[in-house]
LOMARMAR-453031 format. One record per residue (C-alpha): residue number from 1; residue in one letter; x, y, z. Coordinates in steps of 0.05 Angstrom, whole numbers, padded with zeros to 5 digits. Example, Ala and Ser with C-alpha at 12.3 -4.5 7.8 and 13.67 -1.06 7.14 Angstrom:
2
<r nr="1" rest="a" px="00246" py="-00090" pz="00156"/>
<r nr="2" rest="s" px="00273" py="-00021" pz="00143"/>
# end
This chain:
320
<r nr="1" rest="m" px="-00123" py="01077" pz="00932"/>
<r nr="2" rest="a" px="-00076" py="01067" pz="00876"/>
<r nr="3" rest="y" px="-00024" py="01013" pz="00877"/>
<r nr="4" rest="a" px="00037" py="01023" pz="00835"/>
<r nr="5" rest="l" px="00056" py="00966" pz="00785"/>
<r nr="6" rest="s" px="00127" py="00937" pz="00787"/>
<r nr="7" rest="k" px="00165" py="00882" pz="00752"/>
<r nr="8" rest="p" px="00173" py="00814" pz="00791"/>
<r nr="9" rest="r" px="00243" py="00812" pz="00823"/>
<r nr="10" rest="t" px="00284" py="00752" pz="00807"/>
<r nr="11" rest="a" px="00326" py="00722" pz="00855"/>
<r nr="12" rest="p" px="00398" py="00740" pz="00849"/>
<r nr="13" rest="g" px="00443" py="00696" pz="00811"/>
<r nr="14" rest="t" px="00382" py="00663" pz="00773"/>
<r nr="15" rest="t" px="00405" py="00689" pz="00706"/>
<r nr="16" rest="s" px="00476" py="00670" pz="00719"/>
<r nr="17" rest="g" px="00455" py="00603" pz="00742"/>
<r nr="18" rest="r" px="00410" py="00590" pz="00672"/>
<r nr="19" rest="t" px="00472" py="00617" pz="00635"/>
<r nr="20" rest="g" px="00518" py="00565" pz="00670"/>
<r nr="21" rest="k" px="00468" py="00509" pz="00652"/>
<r nr="22" rest="v" px="00467" py="00529" pz="00584"/>
<r nr="23" rest="r" px="00538" py="00529" pz="00581"/>
<r nr="24" rest="r" px="00550" py="00466" pz="00616"/>
<r nr="25" rest="s" px="00495" py="00429" pz="00565"/>
<r nr="26" rest="f" px="00532" py="00458" pz="00507"/>
<r nr="27" rest="l" px="00603" py="00430" pz="00531"/>
<r nr="28" rest="l" px="00571" py="00367" pz="00547"/>
<r nr="29" rest="r" px="00546" py="00362" pz="00476"/>
<r nr="30" rest="l" px="00612" py="00383" pz="00447"/>
<r nr="31" rest="a" px="00649" py="00332" pz="00488"/>
<r nr="32" rest="f" px="00604" py="00275" pz="00461"/>
<r nr="33" rest="l" px="00612" py="00307" pz="00391"/>
<r nr="34" rest="v" px="00683" py="00319" pz="00384"/>
<r nr="35" rest="p" px="00712" py="00246" pz="00385"/>
<r nr="36" rest="v" px="00665" py="00227" pz="00332"/>
<r nr="37" rest="v" px="00684" py="00286" pz="00285"/>
<r nr="38" rest="v" px="00756" py="00268" pz="00297"/>
<r nr="39" rest="h" px="00748" py="00195" pz="00286"/>
<r nr="40" rest="t" px="00711" py="00209" pz="00222"/>
<r nr="41" rest="a" px="00756" py="00263" pz="00201"/>
<r nr="42" rest="v" px="00824" py="00222" pz="00210"/>
<r nr="43" rest="f" px="00802" py="00152" pz="00196"/>
<r nr="44" rest="f" px="00749" py="00168" pz="00138"/>
<r nr="45" rest="l" px="00755" py="00233" pz="00105"/>
<r nr="46" rest="y" px="00828" py="00239" pz="00103"/>
<r nr="47" rest="p" px="00843" py="00171" pz="00076"/>
<r nr="48" rest="l" px="00787" py="00181" pz="00024"/>
<r nr="49" rest="v" px="00809" py="00249" pz="00001"/>
<r nr="50" rest="r" px="00886" py="00222" pz="-00001"/>
<r nr="51" rest="n" px="00862" py="00167" pz="-00041"/>
<r nr="52" rest="l" px="00822" py="00207" pz="-00088"/>
<r nr="53" rest="l" px="00883" py="00254" pz="-00100"/>
<r nr="54" rest="l" px="00928" py="00192" pz="-00106"/>
<r nr="55" rest="s" px="00888" py="00171" pz="-00167"/>
<r nr="56" rest="f" px="00907" py="00229" pz="-00208"/>
<r nr="57" rest="q" px="00980" py="00223" pz="-00196"/>
<r nr="58" rest="d" px="01031" py="00184" pz="-00225"/>
<r nr="59" rest="y" px="01054" py="00152" pz="-00158"/>
<r nr="60" rest="g" px="01100" py="00095" pz="-00167"/>
<r nr="61" rest="i" px="01158" py="00063" pz="-00124"/>
<r nr="62" rest="r" px="01204" py="00123" pz="-00145"/>
<r nr="63" rest="s" px="01153" py="00170" pz="-00111"/>
<r nr="64" rest="v" px="01160" py="00139" pz="-00048"/>
<r nr="65" rest="y" px="01236" py="00156" pz="-00039"/>
<r nr="66" rest="s" px="01233" py="00222" pz="-00079"/>
<r nr="67" rest="g" px="01165" py="00251" pz="-00060"/>
<r nr="68" rest="d" px="01156" py="00270" pz="-00133"/>
<r nr="69" rest="a" px="01087" py="00250" pz="-00157"/>
<r nr="70" rest="p" px="01069" py="00291" pz="-00219"/>
<r nr="71" rest="w" px="00994" py="00300" pz="-00232"/>
<r nr="72" rest="n" px="00971" py="00262" pz="-00296"/>
<r nr="73" rest="g" px="00895" py="00276" pz="-00291"/>
<r nr="74" rest="l" px="00852" py="00217" pz="-00313"/>
<r nr="75" rest="a" px="00913" py="00174" pz="-00343"/>
<r nr="76" rest="n" px="00903" py="00122" pz="-00286"/>
<r nr="77" rest="y" px="00833" py="00110" pz="-00299"/>
<r nr="78" rest="r" px="00844" py="00107" pz="-00373"/>
<r nr="79" rest="r" px="00900" py="00055" pz="-00365"/>
<r nr="80" rest="l" px="00853" py="00013" pz="-00321"/>
<r nr="81" rest="f" px="00798" py="00012" pz="-00369"/>
<r nr="82" rest="d" px="00846" py="-00004" pz="-00425"/>
<r nr="83" rest="d" px="00875" py="-00064" pz="-00387"/>
<r nr="84" rest="p" px="00847" py="-00130" pz="-00406"/>
<r nr="85" rest="v" px="00864" py="-00157" pz="-00341"/>
<r nr="86" rest="f" px="00818" py="-00107" pz="-00307"/>
<r nr="87" rest="h" px="00764" py="-00123" pz="-00359"/>
<r nr="88" rest="k" px="00766" py="-00192" pz="-00331"/>
<r nr="89" rest="t" px="00771" py="-00171" pz="-00262"/>
<r nr="90" rest="l" px="00703" py="-00132" pz="-00271"/>
<r nr="91" rest="g" px="00671" py="-00194" pz="-00295"/>
<r nr="92" rest="n" px="00695" py="-00238" pz="-00241"/>
<r nr="93" rest="t" px="00672" py="-00182" pz="-00189"/>
<r nr="94" rest="l" px="00600" py="-00183" pz="-00217"/>
<r nr="95" rest="v" px="00599" py="-00261" pz="-00217"/>
<r nr="96" rest="f" px="00622" py="-00262" pz="-00146"/>
<r nr="97" rest="v" px="00576" py="-00208" pz="-00120"/>
<r nr="98" rest="v" px="00513" py="-00234" pz="-00156"/>
<r nr="99" rest="v" px="00524" py="-00305" pz="-00138"/>
<r nr="100" rest="s" px="00543" py="-00293" pz="-00065"/>
<r nr="101" rest="l" px="00484" py="-00244" pz="-00052"/>
<r nr="102" rest="l" px="00436" py="-00296" pz="-00082"/>
<r nr="103" rest="a" px="00461" py="-00356" pz="-00053"/>
<r nr="104" rest="q" px="00469" py="-00324" pz="00017"/>
<r nr="105" rest="f" px="00399" py="-00291" pz="00014"/>
<r nr="106" rest="v" px="00362" py="-00353" pz="-00007"/>
<r nr="107" rest="i" px="00400" py="-00399" pz="00039"/>
<r nr="108" rest="g" px="00391" py="-00349" pz="00100"/>
<r nr="109" rest="l" px="00315" py="-00338" pz="00084"/>
<r nr="110" rest="g" px="00305" py="-00413" pz="00083"/>
<r nr="111" rest="l" px="00338" py="-00423" pz="00151"/>
<r nr="112" rest="a" px="00305" py="-00363" pz="00179"/>
<r nr="113" rest="e" px="00239" py="-00395" pz="00156"/>
<r nr="114" rest="f" px="00263" py="-00458" pz="00188"/>
<r nr="115" rest="f" px="00279" py="-00432" pz="00258"/>
<r nr="116" rest="r" px="00219" py="-00392" pz="00260"/>
<r nr="117" rest="r" px="00187" py="-00452" pz="00289"/>
<r nr="118" rest="s" px="00201" py="-00470" pz="00359"/>
<r nr="119" rest="f" px="00232" py="-00538" pz="00372"/>
<r nr="120" rest="p" px="00279" py="-00570" pz="00421"/>
<r nr="121" rest="l" px="00350" py="-00546" pz="00422"/>
<r nr="122" rest="g" px="00331" py="-00494" pz="00365"/>
<r nr="123" rest="g" px="00366" py="-00438" pz="00401"/>
<r nr="124" rest="v" px="00427" py="-00473" pz="00406"/>
<r nr="125" rest="l" px="00429" py="-00497" pz="00336"/>
<r nr="126" rest="r" px="00414" py="-00426" pz="00313"/>
<r nr="127" rest="s" px="00475" py="-00400" pz="00356"/>
<r nr="128" rest="l" px="00524" py="-00455" pz="00326"/>
<r nr="129" rest="l" px="00506" py="-00428" pz="00255"/>
<r nr="130" rest="l" px="00532" py="-00360" pz="00272"/>
<r nr="131" rest="v" px="00604" py="-00390" pz="00281"/>
<r nr="132" rest="p" px="00619" py="-00377" pz="00208"/>
<r nr="133" rest="w" px="00603" py="-00304" pz="00214"/>
<r nr="134" rest="l" px="00642" py="-00295" pz="00279"/>
<r nr="135" rest="l" px="00708" py="-00329" pz="00251"/>
<r nr="136" rest="p" px="00763" py="-00280" pz="00225"/>
<r nr="137" rest="l" px="00759" py="-00284" pz="00151"/>
<r nr="138" rest="v" px="00831" py="-00306" pz="00147"/>
<r nr="139" rest="v" px="00815" py="-00365" pz="00191"/>
<r nr="140" rest="a" px="00754" py="-00383" pz="00144"/>
<r nr="141" rest="g" px="00797" py="-00376" pz="00081"/>
<r nr="142" rest="t" px="00853" py="-00418" pz="00107"/>
<r nr="143" rest="v" px="00804" py="-00472" pz="00131"/>
<r nr="144" rest="f" px="00771" py="-00478" pz="00061"/>
<r nr="145" rest="r" px="00838" py="-00480" pz="00027"/>
<r nr="146" rest="w" px="00857" py="-00541" pz="00064"/>
<r nr="147" rest="m" px="00786" py="-00572" pz="00055"/>
<r nr="148" rest="l" px="00792" py="-00555" pz="-00020"/>
<r nr="149" rest="d" px="00868" py="-00581" pz="-00028"/>
<r nr="150" rest="t" px="00869" py="-00624" pz="-00091"/>
<r nr="151" rest="s" px="00913" py="-00680" pz="-00057"/>
<r nr="152" rest="n" px="00892" py="-00676" pz="00016"/>
<r nr="153" rest="g" px="00828" py="-00641" pz="00024"/>
<r nr="154" rest="v" px="00771" py="-00670" pz="00054"/>
<r nr="155" rest="v" px="00723" py="-00651" pz="-00001"/>
<r nr="156" rest="n" px="00759" py="-00687" pz="-00049"/>
<r nr="157" rest="q" px="00766" py="-00750" pz="-00007"/>
<r nr="158" rest="v" px="00691" py="-00751" pz="00007"/>
<r nr="159" rest="l" px="00676" py="-00745" pz="-00066"/>
<r nr="160" rest="l" px="00723" py="-00801" pz="-00079"/>
<r nr="161" rest="a" px="00701" py="-00847" pz="-00026"/>
<r nr="162" rest="l" px="00621" py="-00832" pz="-00052"/>
<r nr="163" rest="r" px="00648" py="-00848" pz="-00123"/>
<r nr="164" rest="l" px="00621" py="-00784" pz="-00146"/>
<r nr="165" rest="v" px="00686" py="-00763" pz="-00179"/>
<r nr="166" rest="d" px="00744" py="-00810" pz="-00212"/>
<r nr="167" rest="d" px="00801" py="-00762" pz="-00201"/>
<r nr="168" rest="p" px="00812" py="-00707" pz="-00148"/>
<r nr="169" rest="v" px="00781" py="-00640" pz="-00165"/>
<r nr="170" rest="p" px="00828" py="-00584" pz="-00173"/>
<r nr="171" rest="w" px="00788" py="-00529" pz="-00138"/>
<r nr="172" rest="l" px="00836" py="-00481" pz="-00127"/>
<r nr="173" rest="n" px="00888" py="-00498" pz="-00180"/>
<r nr="174" rest="d" px="00845" py="-00499" pz="-00244"/>
<r nr="175" rest="p" px="00815" py="-00432" pz="-00275"/>
<r nr="176" rest="g" px="00748" py="-00468" pz="-00284"/>
<r nr="177" rest="y" px="00737" py="-00486" pz="-00207"/>
<r nr="178" rest="a" px="00775" py="-00432" pz="-00173"/>
<r nr="179" rest="m" px="00719" py="-00384" pz="-00174"/>
<r nr="180" rest="a" px="00669" py="-00439" pz="-00142"/>
<r nr="181" rest="g" px="00715" py="-00456" pz="-00090"/>
<r nr="182" rest="v" px="00721" py="-00384" pz="-00071"/>
<r nr="183" rest="l" px="00645" py="-00374" pz="-00072"/>
<r nr="184" rest="l" px="00630" py="-00434" pz="-00030"/>
<r nr="185" rest="c" px="00675" py="-00400" pz="00024"/>
<r nr="186" rest="n" px="00646" py="-00335" pz="00019"/>
<r nr="187" rest="i" px="00573" py="-00361" pz="00014"/>
<r nr="188" rest="w" px="00586" py="-00403" pz="00078"/>
<r nr="189" rest="i" px="00609" py="-00337" pz="00113"/>
<r nr="190" rest="g" px="00550" py="-00291" pz="00096"/>
<r nr="191" rest="v" px="00494" py="-00339" pz="00109"/>
<r nr="192" rest="p" px="00492" py="-00330" pz="00185"/>
<r nr="193" rest="f" px="00486" py="-00251" pz="00173"/>
<r nr="194" rest="n" px="00426" py="-00261" pz="00125"/>
<r nr="195" rest="m" px="00392" py="-00314" pz="00175"/>
<r nr="196" rest="v" px="00398" py="-00266" pz="00235"/>
<r nr="197" rest="i" px="00369" py="-00201" pz="00200"/>
<r nr="198" rest="l" px="00314" py="-00240" pz="00166"/>
<r nr="199" rest="h" px="00298" py="-00279" pz="00224"/>
<r nr="200" rest="g" px="00286" py="-00215" pz="00264"/>
<r nr="201" rest="g" px="00242" py="-00190" pz="00208"/>
<r nr="202" rest="l" px="00199" py="-00256" pz="00205"/>
<r nr="203" rest="q" px="00189" py="-00251" pz="00280"/>
<r nr="204" rest="a" px="00161" py="-00177" pz="00274"/>
<r nr="205" rest="i" px="00109" py="-00201" pz="00224"/>
<r nr="206" rest="p" px="00039" py="-00207" pz="00264"/>
<r nr="207" rest="g" px="00016" py="-00279" pz="00263"/>
<r nr="208" rest="a" px="-00055" py="-00256" pz="00254"/>
<r nr="209" rest="l" px="-00039" py="-00240" pz="00183"/>
<r nr="210" rest="y" px="-00023" py="-00313" pz="00171"/>
<r nr="211" rest="e" px="-00082" py="-00339" pz="00207"/>
<r nr="212" rest="a" px="-00131" py="-00293" pz="00168"/>
<r nr="213" rest="a" px="-00099" py="-00319" pz="00100"/>
<r nr="214" rest="a" px="-00107" py="-00392" pz="00124"/>
<r nr="215" rest="l" px="-00175" py="-00380" pz="00138"/>
<r nr="216" rest="d" px="-00188" py="-00350" pz="00066"/>
<r nr="217" rest="g" px="-00159" py="-00411" pz="00040"/>
<r nr="218" rest="a" px="-00090" py="-00385" pz="00020"/>
<r nr="219" rest="g" px="-00038" py="-00439" pz="00019"/>
<r nr="220" rest="p" px="00041" py="-00436" pz="00038"/>
<r nr="221" rest="v" px="00062" py="-00409" pz="-00026"/>
<r nr="222" rest="a" px="00009" py="-00355" pz="-00030"/>
<r nr="223" rest="r" px="00020" py="-00335" pz="00045"/>
<r nr="224" rest="f" px="00096" py="-00330" pz="00031"/>
<r nr="225" rest="r" px="00083" py="-00290" pz="-00033"/>
<r nr="226" rest="y" px="00029" py="-00241" pz="-00009"/>
<r nr="227" rest="i" px="00045" py="-00232" pz="00066"/>
<r nr="228" rest="t" px="00119" py="-00257" pz="00080"/>
<r nr="229" rest="l" px="00154" py="-00218" pz="00019"/>
<r nr="230" rest="p" px="00118" py="-00152" pz="00026"/>
<r nr="231" rest="q" px="00124" py="-00149" pz="00100"/>
<r nr="232" rest="l" px="00197" py="-00162" pz="00093"/>
<r nr="233" rest="r" px="00216" py="-00114" pz="00042"/>
<r nr="234" rest="p" px="00248" py="-00061" pz="00084"/>
<r nr="235" rest="v" px="00290" py="-00117" pz="00116"/>
<r nr="236" rest="i" px="00306" py="-00150" pz="00050"/>
<r nr="237" rest="g" px="00332" py="-00082" pz="00028"/>
<r nr="238" rest="v" px="00375" py="-00074" pz="00086"/>
<r nr="239" rest="v" px="00404" py="-00144" pz="00077"/>
<r nr="240" rest="l" px="00422" py="-00138" pz="00000"/>
<r nr="241" rest="t" px="00450" py="-00067" pz="00011"/>
<r nr="242" rest="l" px="00494" py="-00088" pz="00067"/>
<r nr="243" rest="g" px="00510" py="-00154" pz="00032"/>
<r nr="244" rest="l" px="00527" py="-00116" pz="-00029"/>
<r nr="245" rest="v" px="00573" py="-00067" pz="00004"/>
<r nr="246" rest="y" px="00611" py="-00126" pz="00045"/>
<r nr="247" rest="t" px="00614" py="-00167" pz="-00018"/>
<r nr="248" rest="l" px="00645" py="-00113" pz="-00060"/>
<r nr="249" rest="k" px="00706" py="-00101" pz="-00010"/>
<r nr="250" rest="v" px="00722" py="-00179" pz="00002"/>
<r nr="251" rest="f" px="00795" py="-00186" pz="00001"/>
<r nr="252" rest="d" px="00815" py="-00233" pz="00057"/>
<r nr="253" rest="v" px="00783" py="-00296" pz="00039"/>
<r nr="254" rest="i" px="00805" py="-00287" pz="-00040"/>
<r nr="255" rest="w" px="00877" py="-00271" pz="-00022"/>
<r nr="256" rest="v" px="00882" py="-00327" pz="00027"/>
<r nr="257" rest="m" px="00855" py="-00378" pz="-00016"/>
<r nr="258" rest="t" px="00880" py="-00362" pz="-00088"/>
<r nr="259" rest="k" px="00912" py="-00292" pz="-00086"/>
<r nr="260" rest="g" px="00869" py="-00275" pz="-00147"/>
<r nr="261" rest="g" px="00897" py="-00336" pz="-00187"/>
<r nr="262" rest="p" px="00899" py="-00385" pz="-00224"/>
<r nr="263" rest="a" px="00910" py="-00340" pz="-00287"/>
<r nr="264" rest="n" px="00868" py="-00284" pz="-00257"/>
<r nr="265" rest="a" px="00806" py="-00332" pz="-00254"/>
<r nr="266" rest="t" px="00785" py="-00305" pz="-00184"/>
<r nr="267" rest="q" px="00818" py="-00236" pz="-00188"/>
<r nr="268" rest="t" px="00767" py="-00179" pz="-00168"/>
<r nr="269" rest="v" px="00776" py="-00108" pz="-00163"/>
<r nr="270" rest="t" px="00798" py="-00105" pz="-00090"/>
<r nr="271" rest="t" px="00852" py="-00159" pz="-00104"/>
<r nr="272" rest="y" px="00873" py="-00125" pz="-00165"/>
<r nr="273" rest="g" px="00878" py="-00059" pz="-00132"/>
<r nr="274" rest="y" px="00922" py="-00090" pz="-00078"/>
<r nr="275" rest="q" px="00965" py="-00129" pz="-00127"/>
<r nr="276" rest="l" px="00973" py="-00062" pz="-00169"/>
<r nr="277" rest="s" px="00993" py="-00027" pz="-00104"/>
<r nr="278" rest="f" px="01028" py="-00073" pz="-00061"/>
<r nr="279" rest="g" px="01035" py="-00139" pz="-00095"/>
<r nr="280" rest="g" px="01100" py="-00123" pz="-00129"/>
<r nr="281" rest="l" px="01079" py="-00077" pz="-00182"/>
<r nr="282" rest="s" px="01081" py="-00008" pz="-00136"/>
<r nr="283" rest="q" px="01035" py="00028" pz="-00181"/>
<r nr="284" rest="f" px="00996" py="00064" pz="-00124"/>
<r nr="285" rest="g" px="00962" py="00109" pz="-00169"/>
<r nr="286" rest="l" px="00929" py="00056" pz="-00210"/>
<r nr="287" rest="g" px="00908" py="00019" pz="-00145"/>
<r nr="288" rest="a" px="00881" py="00082" pz="-00118"/>
<r nr="289" rest="a" px="00837" py="00090" pz="-00177"/>
<r nr="290" rest="a" px="00814" py="00019" pz="-00171"/>
<r nr="291" rest="g" px="00789" py="00030" pz="-00103"/>
<r nr="292" rest="n" px="00755" py="00092" pz="-00121"/>
<r nr="293" rest="l" px="00716" py="00055" pz="-00168"/>
<r nr="294" rest="l" px="00692" py="00009" pz="-00118"/>
<r nr="295" rest="i" px="00670" py="00066" pz="-00073"/>
<r nr="296" rest="v" px="00632" py="00100" pz="-00126"/>
<r nr="297" rest="v" px="00594" py="00035" pz="-00141"/>
<r nr="298" rest="a" px="00576" py="00024" pz="-00067"/>
<r nr="299" rest="t" px="00555" py="00091" pz="-00053"/>
<r nr="300" rest="a" px="00513" py="00092" pz="-00115"/>
<r nr="301" rest="f" px="00475" py="00028" pz="-00092"/>
<r nr="302" rest="a" px="00468" py="00056" pz="-00022"/>
<r nr="303" rest="l" px="00441" py="00118" pz="-00046"/>
<r nr="304" rest="l" px="00388" py="00084" pz="-00089"/>
<r nr="305" rest="y" px="00367" py="00043" pz="-00030"/>
<r nr="306" rest="l" px="00359" py="00104" pz="00012"/>
<r nr="307" rest="r" px="00320" py="00138" pz="-00042"/>
<r nr="308" rest="s" px="00275" py="00079" pz="-00045"/>
<r nr="309" rest="m" px="00265" py="00076" pz="00027"/>
<r nr="310" rest="r" px="00250" py="00146" pz="00031"/>
<r nr="311" rest="a" px="00197" py="00138" pz="-00030"/>
<r nr="312" rest="e" px="00163" py="00082" pz="00007"/>
<r nr="313" rest="d" px="00159" py="00127" pz="00069"/>
<r nr="314" rest="h" px="00118" py="00179" pz="00025"/>
<r nr="315" rest="t" px="00074" py="00131" pz="-00006"/>
<r nr="316" rest="a" px="00058" py="00091" pz="00056"/>
<r nr="317" rest="p" px="-00018" py="00094" pz="00081"/>
<r nr="318" rest="g" px="-00029" py="00151" pz="00130"/>
<r nr="319" rest="r" px="00032" py="00190" pz="00104"/>
<r nr="320" rest="k" px="00026" py="00258" pz="00061"/>
# end
């Protein structure tokens, strides 16, 4: 007796039901994706492209009213590198970034190691140390400007009371001291960020490694060198890269405290670019060129960091 083979029947509406689910899933993904794309295009891509185009134009105060901004190629960049003030600005930016990063990292790592031990009110004290990071930069800069005031600042009052100086120190009025005053404020602001990230990295290091090293006779310095630093390497890379990008674009603190003065002693690329565009000079093309240089430097360091992290992933044990 022969039986005829036939295809299994599908319930009516099954195909259309699957198609509807696929369509709804696609629309749901699109609903989440569209706001991100629109936000990135409006608030990131458009300003970036517009600033890039502006740096190749002779865009001054007349262009604002006439709308005529002739193209001048690389003339804005050549004018910047021929400007002696810009040369000084580059040096100030280098000093500001390097000193800020090193001081913030060293102090933040020391505090992270200190708070690694549990003691009464340790969590409360660690939370209080986050206040500088939570304050608006304008507020922090204003407070430090008052503290470092030559005549009435609390810093000079303390130094005079302790007889450490004979005359008030012109922290923000003398070219020799102004950069130190600005650095004090920026370091104070950035230490909590370093402390929090490094503290999290230290908490992730297994305690068994330190116990084994102590049994082998390794002292505190050896344990820090051969266990803490290698285990913290990825976290250190994140902290330094983010700190570099943040410090390169610091504007509020410097502008509130010194406005780049005195005699351009605290002028950085950010404040100089702002001054070129909006500080009375109205040279918007030059200001855009200065901003683009900062973007290039920050992007280059970010790409170097990502490349180094990728190389470490490929060379890690167990990876091919």
